C-alpha positions in Angstrom: 8.6 -0.7 -28.0 10.9 2.4 -27.9 12.2 4.1 -31.0 13.7 7.4 -29.5 16.7 6.5 -27.5 16.6 6.9 -23.8 18.8 9.3 -22.0 21.4 7.8 -20.0 20.8 7.2 -16.3 22.5 9.7 -13.7 24.3 9.1 -10.5 23.1 11.9 -8.3 19.9 14.0 -8.0 22.2 17.0 -8.7 23.1 15.9 -12.3 19.2 16.5 -13.0 17.8 19.7 -14.1 15.4 20.1 -11.3 14.4 23.2 -9.5 16.8 24.0 -6.7 13.9 24.0 -4.3 13.6 20.1 -5.0 17.0 19.5 -4.6 17.1 21.2 -1.1 13.9 19.3 -0.2 15.7 16.0 -1.1 18.8 17.0 0.9 16.5 18.0 3.9 14.8 14.5 3.9 18.1 12.7 3.8 17.4 11.4 0.4 20.9 11.5 -1.1 21.4 8.9 -3.6 18.8 7.9 -6.5 17.2 4.3 -6.6 17.8 2.7 -9.9 14.5 3.2 -11.2 14.8 7.1 -10.3 18.4 7.2 -11.7 17.2 5.6 -14.9 13.7 7.3 -15.7 14.0 10.9 -14.2 16.4 12.1 -17.1 13.7 11.0 -19.5 10.5 12.1 -17.4 12.0 15.4 -16.6 12.4 16.0 -20.6 8.9 15.1 -21.0 9.1 11.6 -22.4 6.3 9.1 -21.5 7.6 6.4 -19.1 6.7 2.8 -18.7 8.2 1.6 -15.4 8.2 -2.1 -14.2 9.3 -2.7 -10.9 7.7 -4.1 -7.8 6.4 -2.0 -4.8 9.0 -0.7 -2.7 11.6 0.0 -5.6 11.6 3.9 -5.2 9.0 4.6 -7.9 6.9 7.2 -6.0 9.7 9.7 -6.2 10.6 8.4 -9.6 7.2 9.6 -11.0 6.7 12.3 -8.5 9.9 14.4 -8.8 9.3 14.7 -12.5 5.6 15.7 -12.1 6.4 18.3 -9.6 9.4 19.6 -11.3 7.3 19.8 -14.6 4.2 21.6 -12.8 6.2 23.9 -10.7 5.6 27.7 -11.4 2.2 27.4 -12.6 -1.1 27.9 -10.7 -4.2 25.8 -11.2 -7.4 27.5 -12.0 -10.4 26.4 -9.8 -11.6 22.7 -10.5 -9.0 22.5 -12.8 -5.9 20.5 -11.9 -2.5 20.5 -13.7 -1.3 17.0 -13.0 -3.0 13.7 -11.9 -1.7 10.5 -9.9 -4.3 7.6 -10.3 -3.9 4.7 -7.8 -6.1 1.5 -7.0 -6.4 2.0 -3.2 -7.2 4.7 -0.4 -4.2 3.4 1.3 -1.8 3.9 -1.6 -3.4 7.6 -2.4 -2.8 8.5 1.2 0.9 7.1 1.0 1.8 8.9 -2.4 0.3 12.1 -0.8 2.5 11.8 2.3 5.7 11.2 0.0 5.2 14.0 -2.1 3.9 16.5 0.4 7.3 17.9 1.5 8.5 18.3 -2.0 5.3 19.8 -3.3 5.5 22.2 -0.5 9.0 23.2 -1.5 7.8 24.2 -5.0 4.6 25.9 -3.5 2.1 23.1 -5.3 -1.0 22.3 -3.8 -2.0 18.9 -3.3 -5.4 17.2 -3.3 -6.2 13.7 -2.2 -9.4 12.4 -3.7 -10.6 8.9 -2.4 -13.8 6.9 -1.3 -14.5 6.5 2.2 -14.0 10.1 3.2 -16.2 13.2 3.0 -16.7 14.1 -0.5 -17.9 17.6 0.2 -14.3 18.3 1.8 -12.5 16.9 -1.2 -14.7 19.1 -3.6 -13.8 22.1 -1.8 -10.3 21.5 -2.1 -10.8 21.1 -5.7 -12.7 24.2 -6.0 -10.1 26.1 -4.2 -7.5 25.2 -6.8 -5.1 22.3 -6.6 -2.3 21.7 -8.8 -1.8 18.0 -8.3 -4.6 15.5 -7.5 -3.9 11.9 -6.2 -7.0 10.1 -6.7 -8.8 6.7 -7.0 -10.7 6.3 -10.2 -14.2 6.0 -8.7 -14.2 9.1 -6.4 -12.6 11.1 -9.0 -15.3 10.3 -11.2 -18.0 11.0 -8.9 -16.4 14.5 -8.3 -16.2 15.1 -12.3 -19.9 14.0 -12.6 -20.7 16.7 -10.0 -19.1 19.2 -11.9 -16.1 19.7 -9.1 -13.3 18.7 -11.3 -12.3 19.2 -14.9 -9.2 17.2 -16.3 -8.6 19.1 -19.7 -5.9 21.1 -18.2 -3.9 18.0 -16.9 -0.4 17.9 -18.6 1.0 15.2 -16.7 -0.7 11.9 -15.8 0.7 9.0 -13.8 -0.9 5.5 -13.3 0.8 4.1 -10.5 0.0 0.2 -9.7 -1.7 -0.3 -13.1 -2.0 -4.0 -12.7 -3.9 -3.7 -9.7 -6.3 -1.1 -11.0 -7.0 -3.5 -14.0 -7.4 -6.4 -11.7 -9.8 -4.6 -9.5 -12.1 -3.9 -12.4 -11.3 0.0 -12.7 -10.2 -0.7 -16.5 -13.5 1.3 -17.7 -13.0 3.9 -15.4 -9.6 4.3 -16.1 -9.7 4.8 -19.6 -12.6 7.2 -19.4 -10.5 9.4 -17.3 -7.4 9.2 -19.5 -9.7 10.1 -22.6 -10.3 13.5 -20.7 -6.7 14.8 -19.9 -4.8 16.7 -22.7 -4.3 14.4 -25.5 -0.6 15.9 -26.0 0.3 15.6 -22.3 2.7 13.3 -20.6 1.8 10.0 -19.3 3.7 7.7 -16.9 2.7 4.1 -16.1 4.2 1.9 -13.3 3.2 -1.7 -12.9 4.6 -4.8 -11.2 3.5 -6.8 -14.2 2.7 -6.1 -17.7 -0.1 -8.5 -18.4 -2.7 -8.1 -21.2 -5.0 -5.2 -19.7 -2.1 -3.4 -18.7 -0.4 -3.8 -22.3 -3.6 -2.3 -23.7 -3.2 0.7 -21.5 0.3 1.1 -22.6 -0.6 0.7 -26.4 -3.7 3.3 -26.3 -2.0 5.8 -24.1 1.7 6.1 -24.0 3.5 7.6 -27.1 7.0 6.2 -27.6 7.6 5.5 -24.1 11.0 4.9 -22.2 10.9 1.6 -20.8 12.5 0.6 -17.6 12.4 -2.7 -15.6 13.9 -2.0 -12.2 14.2 -5.8 -11.4 12.6 -9.1 -12.8 8.9 -9.2 -13.5 8.4 -11.9 -10.5 9.5 -8.9 -8.3 11.9 -11.0 -6.2 14.9 -9.2 -4.4 18.1 -10.7 -2.8 17.1 -8.7 0.4 14.0 -10.8 0.7 13.9 -14.5 2.0 10.8 -16.7 1.2 9.7 -19.6 3.5 7.0 -22.1 3.1 6.0 -23.7 6.5 4.3 -26.9 6.3 1.7 -27.0 9.2 -1.0 -29.4 10.3 -4.4 -28.0 10.3 -5.0 -28.6 14.1 -1.5 -26.9 14.9 -2.0 -23.9 12.7 -3.7 -21.4 15.0 -1.3 -22.2 17.8 1.8 -21.6 15.4 0.1 -18.4 13.9 -0.4 -17.0 17.7 3.1 -17.8 18.6 4.8 -16.1 15.4 2.4 -13.1 16.2 3.9 -13.0 19.9 7.2 -12.3 18.5 9.4 -9.4 19.0 9.0 -6.4 16.5 6.1 -6.1 13.8 4.5 -8.5 11.5 1.7 -8.3 9.0 -0.5 -11.0 8.7 -2.5 -11.8 5.6 -6.0 -13.9 5.5 -8.5 -14.4 2.8 -11.6 -12.8 4.3 -12.8 -10.2 6.7 -14.5 -12.5 9.1 -11.4 -14.5 9.3 -9.3 -11.5 10.1 -11.8 -10.5 12.8 -11.8 -13.7 14.6 -7.9 -14.0 14.3 -7.5 -10.6 15.7 -9.8 -11.0 18.7 -8.0 -14.4 19.5 -4.7 -12.6 19.4 -5.9 -9.8 21.7 -7.2 -12.6 24.1 -3.8 -14.2 23.9 -1.8 -11.1 25.1 -0.8 -10.0 21.4 -1.3 -6.3 20.5 -3.1 -7.0 17.2 -5.7 -5.0 15.0 -7.7 -5.7 12.0 -7.4 -3.9 8.5 -10.0 -4.7 6.1 -12.5 -3.3 3.5 -15.5 -3.4 6.2 -13.5 -0.9 8.4 -14.3 3.0 8.0 -11.5 5.0 6.4 -11.0 6.7 10.0 -10.6 3.4 11.6 -8.0 2.1 8.8 -6.2 5.3 8.9 -5.9 5.0 12.8 -5.0 1.3 12.9 -2.1 2.1 10.3 -0.9 4.8 12.5 -1.0 2.6 15.6 0.9 0.0 13.7 3.7 2.5 12.7 4.3 3.7 15.9 4.4 0.3 17.5 1.4 0.8 19.5 -0.1 -2.4 17.6 2.5 -5.0 16.8 0.5 -7.1 14.6 -1.6 -5.8 11.6 -4.0 -8.6 10.7 -5.3 -7.9 7.1 -7.1 -8.9 3.9 -5.5 -7.8 0.6 -6.6 -4.4 1.1 -3.5 -3.9 2.9 -1.3 -5.3 0.2 -0.9 -2.1 -1.7 0.1 1.3 -0.9 1.5 0.5 2.8 4.9 1.4 3.6 6.2 0.8 7.2 9.9 1.2 7.9 11.8 -1.6 9.4 9.0 -4.2 8.8 11.1 -7.5 8.5 8.3 -10.1 8.4 5.0 -10.8 6.3 3.0 -14.2 7.1 0.6 -15.5 4.7 -1.7 -17.2 7.2 -3.9 -18.0 4.4 -1.9 -18.7 1.1 -2.7 -16.1 -1.6 -4.9 -17.0 -4.5 -2.4 -16.2 -7.1 1.3 -15.1 -7.7 0.7 -11.5 -8.2 -1.1 -11.3 -4.7 1.8 -13.1 -3.3 4.3 -10.6 -4.6 2.2 -7.6 -3.6 1.6 -9.0 -0.1 5.4 -9.9 0.1 6.1 -6.3 -1.0 5.4 -4.9 2.3 8.8 -5.9 3.5 12.3 -5.9 2.1 11.5 -2.2 0.8 14.1 0.2 -0.5 16.9 -2.2 0.1 15.8 -3.4 3.5 15.9 -7.1 4.3 12.9 -9.0 5.2 10.9 -12.5 5.3 7.7 -13.6 3.5 6.4 -16.7 5.4 3.6 -18.8 4.2 1.7 -21.2 6.3 0.6 -24.3 4.1 -1.7 -27.3 5.3 -1.2 -30.7 3.6 -4.1 -30.0 1.2 -2.7 -26.8 0.0 0.8 -27.8 -0.9 0.2 -28.6 -4.6 -1.2 -25.4 -5.2 1.5 -23.6 -3.5 4.1 -25.3 -5.5 2.4 -24.1 -8.6 2.1 -20.7 -7.3 5.7 -20.3 -6.4 6.6 -21.5 -9.8 4.4 -18.7 -11.4 6.1 -16.1 -9.3 9.6 -17.3 -10.0 10.5 -18.0 -6.4 12.3 -21.1 -5.0 11.2 -21.0 -1.5 13.0 -22.6 1.7 10.3 -25.4 2.6 10.2 -26.5 6.5 7.9 -28.8 8.5 7.3 -26.7 11.7 5.2 -27.4 14.8 4.3 -24.9 17.6 7.0 -24.6 20.1 9.6 -25.8 18.3 12.9 -24.3 17.8 13.0 -24.2 14.0 9.7 -22.3 14.1 11.4 -19.7 16.5 14.5 -19.4 14.5 12.7 -18.7 11.2 10.1 -16.4 12.5 10.9 -15.3 16.0 7.9 -17.1 17.4 7.5 -17.3 21.1 4.7 -18.1 23.5 2.2 -15.2 24.2 1.6 -13.7 27.5 -1.9 -15.1 27.9 -3.0 -11.8 29.6 -5.7 -10.3 27.4 -5.0 -6.6 26.1 -7.2 -3.8 25.0 -6.0 -1.5 22.2 -7.0 2.0 22.8 -6.4 5.3 21.0 -3.3 7.1 21.9 -3.8 9.9 24.4 -2.8 12.5 21.8 -6.0 11.3 19.8 -8.5 11.8 23.0 -10.6 14.9 23.3 -10.0 17.3 26.1 -12.6 18.5 28.6 -15.8 20.3 28.0 -18.2 20.4 25.3 -15.8 18.7 22.9 -15.0 16.0 25.6 -18.8 15.2 25.5 -19.0 15.0 21.9 -15.9 12.8 21.9 -17.4 10.5 24.3 -20.5 10.1 22.3 -18.2 9.6 19.1 -16.0 7.2 21.0 -19.0 5.0 22.2 -20.1 4.8 18.6 -16.8 3.9 17.6 -16.2 1.3 20.5 -19.7 -0.2 19.2 -18.7 -0.5 15.6 -15.1 -2.1 16.7 -17.2 -4.6 19.0 -19.3 -5.3 15.6 -15.8 -5.5 13.7 -14.3 -8.3 16.2 -12.0 -5.8 17.7 -13.4 -6.1 21.1 -11.3 -8.1 23.7 -13.8 -9.3 26.1 -15.5 -12.1 23.7 -17.5 -15.2 25.1 -15.6 -18.3 26.1 -17.4 -19.7 22.8 -15.7 -17.1 20.6 -12.4 -17.7 22.3 -12.5 -21.5 21.5 -13.5 -20.7 18.1 -10.9 -21.2 15.5 -9.2 -17.9 14.1 -9.7 -19.3 10.6 -12.8 -19.6 8.8 -14.8 -19.7 5.7 -15.9 -16.5 4.0 -18.9 -15.0 4.9 
């Protein structure tokens, strides 16, 4: 695919022709040695080459494209509504993650970042674009809305990044993505990063990338040596108790289920069992999702119960266990769920609970993913389950997850408004299954159910 030879990889950021302010910001953030995908792609992306990067999530690709984008945009000033660089991502969570990762470096070179995502006030985002932002991090749907409103134009965008391109095509964003790419400067630089290069992603590469430098940071399966894969065979009648004991372990864990209702039921069951759990799915408002993630990162919540909405764009340091309570539907979902752990050289385990009826499908899925898991028959209360997952008996004392004190409003008029807002939030949370005081019937219900 590449005709022009790629520039050789570097061993240190100082070997790259980046602005001194970026090098100083890297040092102050404690980022000293580039990850493989950064060392390989940055010499070429800084030179303006198109880049096709294939690597699993957590491989360091945000800085791989982010440093080049910032370095090549530094020193320029955007006109109102006319950004100079664009990062397209599939989910709100990933957009916020990318923005957070790039903010200290953008600040160092005096570039303004704007985040454009659904589920948040569009007026505020429009104002940021009208004020002028050199770099926009966006989900396709909301960016299209702002362009249709006349609040943004892409004809000055000289550097465009597609992050998690496979997820964007899987989510049906292909028409919006191509419509947006058709609006950026045709001679501009494009960088595309994807865990897999299936047919739809390959179409994007052929249509929009010119003589790209191709780099695979690891096999397309995305398996890494620091990640252990376990398939735990469980009996259906014992699955809820097994799940609860895993959730009660020391340390944080993300648990994935297929549906919003199943997530809410398991969350309520765990809270009633004494486990500090919270739900994350597409039925939650963006402020709820942001607050839940913040509580999980600080340890205020120890178990994040989620649908696939959390499988992309969430980075939590020192997360060493991901549990597929419901096995994923395909190998790509498995890889992206598992990508929440063993990030950036850390170690971690992915555990999938499999009932007898699911065993055959799981064997196929693992083969497609190129993974050879360790398979173990387990029961709740057994030492083997504890050895693999750290499972232990829960306290049985119901818990209530409240907002940290720092988030609560003060006294006076603002407190009155806060009480009203909090009451509405509590009502929404109860409807979402977060309330702890469920009926005895709800407590007896299985945490696992069919889709609503």
